KEKE-3310 file (N, C-alpha, C; in steps of 0.2 Angstrom, whole numbers, plus 5000, padded with zeros to 4 digits):
npx = (4405:4394:4391:4383:4381:4379:4379:4374:4371:4369:4378:4390:4399:4405:4394:4393:4382:4384:4376:4376:4381:4380:4395:4403:4415:4426:4434:4444:4450:4462:4464:4473:4488:4486:4489:4483:4468:4470:4473:4461:4450:4456:4455:4440:4440:4442:4431:4422:4412:4420:4434:4445:4451:4464:4470:4483:4491:4503:4514:4508:4512:4515:4514:4501:4499:4510:4508:4494:4497:4505:4497:4492:4482:4475:4482:4489:4501:4502:4513:4506:4493:4486:4480:4467:4459:4445:4444:4447:4450:4462:4477:4485:4499:4519:4521:4535:4536:4546:4556:4549:4553:4548:4548:4560:4566:4568:4580:4590:4590:4593:4607:4612:4615:4620:4636:4649:4640:4637:4624:4618:4605:4594:4587:4576:4563:4565:4557:4553:4543:4544:4554:4560:4566:4579:4586:4584:4592:4604:4606:4606:4620:4619:4629:4626:4625:4619:4615:4617:4606:4589:4575:4562:4545:4541:4546:4557:4572:4586:4601:4602:4617:4622:4630:4637:4635:4640:4628:4618:4609:4592:4581:4563:4550:4537:4537:4542:4538:4526:4532:4540:4533:4527:4538:4541:4541:4553:4563:4563:4566:4581:4583:4586:4599:4606:4617:4613:4598:4583:4569:4553:4540:4522:4518:4504:4496:4500:4493:4483:4487:4487:4489:4489:4503:4511:4509:4512:4527:4532:4528:4532:4546:4551:4548:4560:4572:4573:4575:4560:4549:4531:4523:4511:4508:4521:4536:4548:4566:4580:4593:4607:4607:4609:4599:4588:4583:4565:4548:4537:4521:4513:4505:4497:4503:4511:4522:4526:4530:4542:4550:4553:4560:4572:4576:4580:4589:4599:4598:4602:4600:4587:4572:4556:4542:4526:4511:4520:4518:4511:4517:4516:4506:4512:4525:4529:4541:4549:4556:4564:4573:4578:4584:4593:4604:4607:4617)
npy = (4831:4832:4825:4813:4797:4782:4763:4751:4739:4739:4736:4743:4742:4742:4740:4758:4773:4790:4803:4819:4833:4848:4851:4852:4861:4854:4849:4835:4822:4809:4793:4785:4787:4792:4793:4791:4792:4805:4812:4810:4818:4831:4833:4832:4847:4854:4860:4862:4870:4879:4880:4866:4854:4842:4831:4821:4808:4805:4813:4810:4803:4818:4819:4824:4837:4845:4845:4849:4861:4866:4868:4878:4880:4885:4878:4872:4868:4862:4857:4841:4842:4847:4860:4866:4876:4882:4880:4892:4894:4883:4879:4873:4864:4858:4844:4833:4817:4810:4796:4780:4779:4769:4755:4758:4753:4740:4737:4744:4736:4725:4730:4731:4720:4710:4702:4712:4721:4738:4750:4763:4772:4782:4797:4797:4799:4807:4812:4818:4812:4801:4794:4786:4772:4775:4782:4768:4761:4766:4767:4754:4752:4753:4758:4770:4784:4799:4807:4822:4831:4838:4847:4844:4850:4851:4840:4833:4825:4813:4805:4788:4781:4765:4753:4738:4730:4727:4723:4728:4724:4733:4745:4749:4762:4770:4787:4787:4775:4781:4785:4774:4763:4755:4748:4741:4727:4723:4728:4719:4708:4712:4713:4699:4697:4703:4707:4703:4708:4715:4725:4726:4738:4746:4744:4740:4743:4736:4724:4726:4730:4725:4710:4703:4708:4708:4693:4686:4689:4683:4670:4666:4670:4662:4649:4649:4648:4659:4667:4672:4680:4684:4702:4710:4722:4721:4714:4702:4700:4688:4691:4685:4671:4659:4660:4650:4642:4642:4638:4651:4659:4671:4679:4684:4698:4712:4719:4710:4697:4706:4705:4693:4689:4698:4693:4679:4681:4680:4669:4650:4639:4634:4648:4649:4656:4660:4664:4676:4685:4694:4707:4716:4725:4736:4735:4732:4728:4723:4708:4707:4717:4717:4703:4710:4715:4707:4701)
npz = (5029:5022:5011:5000:5000:4995:5000:4989:4993:5004:5012:5018:5006:4989:4977:4975:4977:4972:4975:4967:4979:4991:4998:5013:5022:5033:5049:5051:5059:5060:5063:5060:5050:5036:5020:5008:5013:5019:5008:4997:5004:5006:4992:4991:4999:4991:4984:4995:5004:5015:5022:5026:5034:5039:5052:5056:5066:5062:5051:5034:5017:5007:4994:4986:4992:4989:4975:4973:4977:4969:4958:4958:4972:4987:5000:5015:5027:5045:5058:5060:5055:5039:5028:5019:5008:4998:4981:4969:4956:4947:4939:4925:4923:4919:4924:4930:4935:4947:4949:4956:4974:4981:4972:4968:4980:4980:4974:4980:4991:4986:4981:4992:4998:4991:4989:4981:4972:4966:4963:4955:4955:4946:4947:4957:4969:4984:4991:5009:5017:5014:5012:5022:5021:5018:5028:5037:5032:5031:5045:5048:5043:5030:5015:5006:4996:4990:4976:4964:4967:4968:4962:4955:4951:4961:4970:4979:4971:4968:4963:4969:4974:4980:4987:4989:5008:5023:5036:5051:5064:5070:5075:5074:5074:5077:5074:5059:5053:5044:5034:5026:5025:5013:5011:5021:5021:5012:5018:5031:5025:5024:5035:5040:5034:5043:5055:5071:5081:5072:5075:5073:5074:5078:5065:5061:5051:5041:5040:5033:5019:5003:5004:5022:5027:5038:5042:5031:5028:5039:5041:5028:5027:5039:5030:5023:5032:5042:5056:5065:5071:5074:5080:5087:5082:5071:5067:5074:5069:5070:5063:5054:5051:5039:5024:5015:4999:4995:4992:4987:4994:4985:4989:4977:4982:4975:4982:4991:4982:4975:4985:4989:4979:4979:4990:4986:4981:4987:4995:4998:4985:4975:4974:4973:4965:4969:4961:4955:4943:4947:4950:4941:4943:4948:4941:4929:4922:4930:4932:4923:4925:4936:4932:4919:4929:4936:4929)
capx = (4404:4388:4390:4376:4385:4375:4379:4369:4369:4368:4383:4396:4404:4403:4395:4392:4377:4384:4374:4379:4377:4383:4400:4405:4422:4426:4441:4445:4455:4462:4467:4478:4492:4486:4490:4476:4462:4469:4472:4453:4448:4458:4453:4434:4438:4443:4423:4417:4411:4425:4442:4444:4457:4464:4475:4484:4493:4508:4513:4509:4516:4511:4512:4494:4497:4514:4503:4488:4501:4508:4492:4486:4478:4477:4483:4496:4502:4506:4511:4500:4488:4485:4471:4463:4453:4439:4447:4443:4454:4466:4480:4489:4507:4520:4524:4540:4536:4552:4556:4545:4555:4545:4550:4570:4568:4570:4584:4593:4591:4599:4613:4617:4616:4624:4643:4653:4637:4635:4620:4615:4598:4595:4582:4571:4561:4567:4554:4555:4536:4542:4560:4562:4570:4585:4586:4583:4597:4610:4606:4609:4628:4622:4634:4621:4626:4612:4619:4613:4600:4587:4567:4556:4536:4542:4546:4564:4574:4591:4602:4604:4624:4621:4637:4637:4636:4639:4623:4618:4601:4590:4573:4562:4542:4537:4534:4547:4533:4522:4538:4543:4526:4527:4546:4543:4544:4560:4566:4562:4568:4587:4586:4586:4605:4610:4619:4609:4591:4580:4561:4547:4535:4519:4516:4497:4494:4503:4487:4477:4488:4486:4488:4491:4509:4515:4508:4515:4531:4534:4526:4538:4554:4552:4550:4567:4574:4574:4571:4556:4542:4526:4520:4503:4510:4525:4539:4556:4570:4585:4598:4613:4605:4608:4592:4588:4576:4557:4543:4534:4516:4516:4496:4497:4505:4515:4527:4529:4534:4547:4555:4557:4565:4579:4579:4581:4596:4605:4596:4606:4596:4582:4567:4548:4537:4519:4509:4524:4515:4506:4520:4512:4503:4517:4531:4527:4548:4553:4560:4569:4579:4583:4590:4599:4606:4611:4622)
capy = (4834:4835:4821:4806:4791:4776:4757:4747:4731:4740:4733:4748:4743:4743:4746:4765:4778:4795:4811:4824:4836:4854:4849:4858:4862:4849:4846:4828:4818:4801:4787:4782:4792:4788:4798:4789:4795:4815:4815:4810:4823:4839:4834:4837:4851:4862:4861:4863:4879:4883:4877:4858:4852:4835:4829:4814:4805:4806:4817:4805:4809:4824:4821:4829:4843:4847:4844:4854:4870:4867:4869:4884:4878:4885:4873:4872:4862:4865:4851:4835:4845:4848:4862:4867:4881:4881:4884:4898:4892:4879:4881:4869:4862:4853:4839:4829:4812:4805:4787:4777:4776:4762:4753:4758:4750:4733:4736:4747:4731:4721:4732:4733:4711:4704:4704:4715:4726:4745:4752:4770:4773:4789:4803:4793:4804:4808:4816:4816:4809:4795:4791:4784:4767:4776:4783:4764:4758:4770:4764:4745:4750:4751:4761:4773:4792:4805:4813:4827:4832:4843:4848:4846:4851:4854:4835:4834:4819:4811:4798:4785:4776:4760:4748:4730:4733:4723:4727:4725:4725:4741:4745:4753:4762:4779:4792:4784:4769:4782:4786:4768:4756:4748:4746:4738:4717:4722:4730:4715:4704:4715:4711:4693:4695:4707:4703:4705:4710:4721:4726:4733:4739:4752:4743:4736:4745:4733:4718:4728:4730:4719:4705:4704:4707:4704:4687:4684:4689:4679:4663:4663:4671:4656:4644:4651:4647:4663:4665:4678:4683:4690:4703:4712:4726:4721:4707:4703:4698:4691:4690:4684:4665:4660:4658:4642:4644:4638:4640:4657:4661:4678:4680:4691:4705:4714:4720:4704:4696:4708:4706:4687:4688:4699:4687:4672:4680:4678:4662:4645:4635:4638:4649:4648:4663:4658:4671:4682:4691:4701:4712:4719:4730:4741:4735:4726:4725:4722:4703:4709:4724:4711:4699:4713:4718:4700:4698)
capz = (5024:5018:5004:5000:4994:5000:4997:4986:4995:5012:5018:5017:5003:4983:4973:4977:4973:4976:4973:4970:4985:4992:5003:5019:5027:5041:5053:5053:5064:5057:5070:5057:5048:5028:5014:5004:5018:5018:5001:4997:5009:5002:4986:4991:5001:4985:4981:4999:5005:5019:5025:5027:5040:5042:5058:5058:5073:5062:5045:5030:5013:5006:4989:4984:4995:4983:4969:4972:4978:4959:4953:4962:4976:4993:5006:5019:5033:5051:5060:5055:5052:5033:5028:5009:5006:4991:4975:4965:4949:4948:4934:4923:4924:4918:4929:4929:4939:4948:4950:4963:4979:4984:4965:4970:4987:4981:4970:4986:4995:4980:4982:4999:5000:4985:4987:4976:4969:4966:4957:4953:4955:4944:4948:4961:4972:4988:4998:5017:5020:5010:5012:5025:5020:5017:5035:5040:5028:5035:5053:5048:5041:5022:5011:5002:4994:4985:4969:4960:4971:4963:4964:4950:4954:4969:4972:4978:4968:4969:4959:4975:4972:4983:4989:4995:5016:5031:5041:5056:5066:5073:5078:5069:5074:5079:5067:5054:5049:5037:5028:5023:5025:5009:5011:5029:5018:5009:5026:5035:5022:5023:5042:5040:5032:5045:5061:5078:5081:5071:5079:5068:5080:5075:5059:5062:5044:5036:5042:5029:5015:4998:5010:5027:5025:5043:5041:5025:5029:5043:5035:5021:5030:5042:5026:5021:5038:5046:5063:5065:5076:5072:5085:5087:5075:5066:5068:5078:5065:5073:5057:5053:5049:5033:5022:5009:4994:4996:4988:4991:4990:4986:4989:4975:4985:4973:4988:4995:4977:4974:4992:4990:4971:4982:4997:4984:4977:4992:4999:4996:4983:4971:4976:4968:4969:4966:4959:4954:4939:4952:4951:4935:4947:4950:4940:4924:4918:4937:4935:4917:4925:4940:4927:4917:4933:4939:4923)
cpx = (4398:4387:4384:4380:4382:4380:4373:4366:4370:4372:4392:4400:4403:4399:4390:4386:4379:4381:4376:4376:4384:4388:4400:4413:4423:4433:4440:4449:4456:4467:4472:4482:4491:4483:4484:4470:4463:4469:4464:4450:4449:4455:4445:4434:4442:4436:4420:4417:4413:4432:4439:4450:4458:4471:4476:4489:4503:4510:4515:4513:4512:4513:4507:4497:4502:4511:4499:4491:4503:4504:4489:4484:4480:4478:4491:4495:4507:4504:4509:4494:4489:4479:4473:4459:4450:4445:4445:4445:4459:4471:4483:4496:4510:4524:4530:4540:4542:4552:4554:4552:4554:4547:4557:4571:4571:4577:4591:4595:4597:4606:4617:4619:4619:4630:4644:4647:4639:4632:4620:4609:4597:4586:4575:4568:4562:4563:4552:4550:4538:4549:4563:4566:4578:4589:4587:4591:4604:4611:4609:4615:4627:4625:4627:4622:4619:4617:4615:4607:4596:4578:4564:4548:4537:4543:4555:4567:4583:4594:4606:4610:4623:4627:4634:4641:4637:4634:4622:4610:4597:4583:4571:4551:4543:4534:4537:4541:4531:4526:4541:4537:4526:4535:4547:4544:4550:4564:4567:4567:4578:4589:4588:4595:4609:4611:4614:4601:4588:4571:4557:4542:4528:4517:4509:4494:4495:4498:4483:4480:4485:4485:4490:4498:4513:4514:4512:4520:4535:4532:4533:4545:4554:4552:4556:4572:4577:4571:4569:4551:4538:4524:4514:4505:4516:4530:4547:4560:4577:4590:4602:4613:4604:4601:4593:4582:4570:4551:4538:4528:4515:4507:4494:4496:4512:4522:4530:4532:4539:4552:4557:4561:4572:4580:4582:4587:4602:4605:4601:4600:4592:4574:4561:4545:4531:4515:4512:4521:4511:4512:4519:4509:4507:4522:4532:4537:4551:4559:4566:4575:4581:4588:4595:4604:4612:4617:4628)
cpy = (4834:4829:4813:4801:4783:4769:4752:4742:4734:4737:4735:4746:4742:4737:4752:4767:4783:4801:4815:4830:4842:4850:4857:4854:4857:4850:4840:4825:4810:4799:4785:4788:4789:4792:4797:4794:4803:4816:4817:4818:4830:4841:4836:4841:4855:4862:4862:4870:4883:4878:4870:4856:4843:4834:4822:4811:4807:4810:4810:4807:4814:4826:4825:4834:4847:4849:4848:4861:4871:4869:4875:4884:4882:4881:4873:4868:4865:4859:4843:4836:4850:4853:4865:4871:4881:4884:4889:4896:4888:4879:4874:4869:4859:4849:4836:4823:4810:4799:4786:4776:4767:4755:4751:4755:4743:4731:4740:4740:4725:4723:4731:4724:4707:4706:4707:4720:4733:4747:4759:4769:4781:4790:4799:4799:4803:4810:4814:4812:4802:4791:4789:4776:4768:4778:4778:4761:4761:4769:4756:4745:4753:4760:4766:4782:4793:4811:4818:4828:4839:4842:4850:4845:4849:4847:4835:4827:4820:4806:4796:4781:4772:4755:4743:4734:4726:4726:4725:4727:4733:4741:4750:4754:4768:4783:4791:4780:4773:4783:4780:4763:4752:4748:4741:4729:4717:4725:4723:4708:4704:4712:4704:4692:4699:4705:4706:4704:4715:4718:4732:4733:4745:4752:4739:4738:4738:4725:4719:4731:4726:4712:4707:4703:4706:4695:4683:4684:4684:4671:4661:4665:4663:4650:4644:4648:4653:4663:4672:4678:4686:4692:4705:4717:4727:4714:4710:4698:4698:4686:4686:4674:4661:4655:4652:4644:4638:4641:4643:4660:4668:4680:4685:4697:4706:4713:4712:4698:4696:4706:4700:4685:4691:4695:4682:4673:4679:4672:4655:4642:4639:4641:4650:4654:4662:4666:4679:4687:4697:4709:4719:4726:4736:4741:4732:4724:4724:4716:4704:4713:4720:4706:4705:4716:4714:4699:4701)
cpz = (5019:5012:5005:4996:4999:4996:4994:4989:5002:5015:5020:5013:4995:4981:4977:4974:4977:4970:4973:4975:4986:4998:5008:5021:5033:5043:5054:5055:5062:5064:5067:5052:5039:5023:5008:5007:5017:5012:4996:5000:5007:4996:4987:4993:4997:4984:4988:5002:5012:5019:5027:5030:5039:5044:5058:5066:5071:5053:5041:5025:5009:4998:4984:4988:4987:4979:4968:4971:4972:4956:4954:4968:4981:4999:5007:5024:5038:5058:5059:5055:5043:5031:5021:5011:4999:4985:4971:4956:4952:4941:4932:4923:4920:4922:4926:4936:4942:4950:4956:4968:4982:4980:4969:4976:4985:4977:4975:4989:4993:4983:4988:5000:4996:4985:4981:4972:4969:4959:4957:4951:4953:4945:4952:4967:4980:4996:5005:5020:5017:5010:5015:5027:5020:5024:5039:5036:5031:5043:5053:5045:5035:5020:5004:5002:4988:4980:4967:4962:4969:4964:4958:4951:4959:4974:4972:4975:4968:4965:4967:4972:4981:4982:4992:5002:5020:5037:5046:5059:5068:5076:5074:5070:5073:5073:5059:5049:5042:5033:5025:5025:5021:5010:5017:5024:5017:5015:5031:5032:5023:5029:5041:5038:5035:5052:5068:5076:5076:5075:5075:5072:5076:5069:5058:5055:5041:5035:5035:5023:5007:5001:5019:5029:5030:5045:5037:5026:5033:5042:5031:5022:5033:5036:5022:5026:5042:5051:5066:5068:5071:5078:5082:5080:5073:5068:5073:5073:5070:5067:5058:5052:5041:5030:5016:5007:4999:4991:4992:4989:4992:4989:4984:4976:4980:4977:4990:4989:4974:4980:4991:4984:4975:4986:4992:4980:4981:4996:4993:4990:4979:4975:4970:4971:4967:4965:4956:4947:4944:4953:4947:4939:4947:4945:4936:4923:4926:4936:4927:4921:4932:4937:4925:4924:4937:4935:4924)
residu = (MET:GLY:ALA:ASP:ILE:ARG:SER:LEU:GLU:GLY:ASN:GLY:CYS:ALA:PRO:LEU:ALA:ILE:THR:GLY:LYS:LYS:LEU:TYR:GLY:ILE:HIS:TYR:THR:SER:LYS:VAL:ALA:SER:ALA:GLN:VAL:LYS:SER:ALA:ILE:LEU:LEU:ALA:GLY:LEU:TYR:ALA:ASP:GLY:GLU:THR:LYS:VAL:THR:GLU:PRO:TYR:VAL:SER:ARG:ASN:HIS:SER:GLU:ILE:MET:LEU:LYS:TYR:PHE:GLY:ALA:ASP:VAL:SER:THR:GLU:GLY:THR:THR:ALA:THR:ILE:ARG:PRO:ALA:LYS:GLU:LEU:TYR:GLY:ASN:ARG:ILE:VAL:VAL:PRO:GLY:ASP:ILE:SER:SER:ALA:ALA:PHE:PHE:ILE:ALA:ALA:GLY:LEU:LEU:VAL:PRO:GLY:SER:GLU:LEU:LEU:LEU:LYS:HIS:VAL:GLY:ILE:ASN:PRO:THR:ARG:ASP:GLY:ILE:LEU:SER:VAL:CYS:ARG:ASP:MET:GLY:GLY:ASP:ILE:THR:LEU:LEU:ASN:LYS:ASN:THR:ASP:SER:GLY:GLU:PRO:THR:ALA:ASP:ILE:LEU:VAL:LYS:PHE:SER:THR:LEU:HIS:GLY:THR:GLU:ILE:GLY:GLY:SER:ILE:ILE:PRO:THR:LEU:ILE:ASP:GLU:LEU:PRO:VAL:ILE:ALA:ALA:MET:ALA:CYS:PHE:ALA:GLU:GLY:GLU:THR:VAL:ILE:ARG:ASP:ALA:GLY:GLU:LEU:LYS:VAL:LYS:GLU:SER:ASN:ARG:ILE:GLU:VAL:MET:VAL:ARG:ASN:LEU:SER:ALA:MET:GLY:ALA:ASP:VAL:THR:GLU:THR:GLU:ASP:GLY:MET:ILE:ILE:ARG:GLY:GLY:ARG:PRO:LEU:HIS:GLY:ALA:VAL:ILE:ASP:SER:LYS:LEU:ASP:HIS:ARG:ILE:ALA:MET:THR:PHE:ALA:VAL:ALA:GLY:LEU:CYS:ALA:GLU:GLY:GLU:THR:GLU:ILE:LYS:GLY:ALA:GLU:CYS:VAL:ASN:ILE:SER:TYR:PRO:GLY:PHE:TYR:GLN:ASP:LEU:GLU:ARG:LEU:GLY:ARG)
# end
């Protein structure tokens, strides 16, 4: 796009020096479905000299496209390609931010797994590029009902009613992976309490999150007595074995810490999570909310 970005230490990493330059529209083909990469290029495309396109192997989260269109940008999507044209003017708007389904996922899992549970999670975002966990939970036999569906600021929302369910294994891969990439750790934990085998594949991106989530999940679930095998791009979980408490190393990864807080609810004995405070990255009140519901 013509940007002047230099790594001050010459190693391709921060600190970076960025010098203002005229940007040019491009058509970028991404090897992975990444909303972060796509959004960065589309935002730069707002001020490029022509049309900018991003094509992905699968459609990734489209929150940025919805937001940009809501503010008056000329942005469109066809198949797995998002296109933006230079902005003449953007307009302020009132934004209603829905509840984050990635945070709600831990309570969805707890509601399905803890006997006698029934939870209502209000005003949660159910954007179809983001709600894959709902499909997987239903595929596993989960009792999930969407109530009060609405669309605020272009984003679909609903109240999610979750009831305790007897779960069974499933296969997860392909185009659904970008819609639940952050929820795969808690899905893996759910699979341990489901009857039969669950296979997660096409999820190599988990290796480059806040931790290598494939390796960390397999090691910690195994410590709790789970029958789980790491694969190159996911894991295989053979459910139905009772789990026991263990000392869990979160690797300071908020998704890992919250996942094992839920798993610990359903395991025999005490579970200790090292670095548990890392949940403050995305959900500072998580443990308090979990404890309140547990009463």
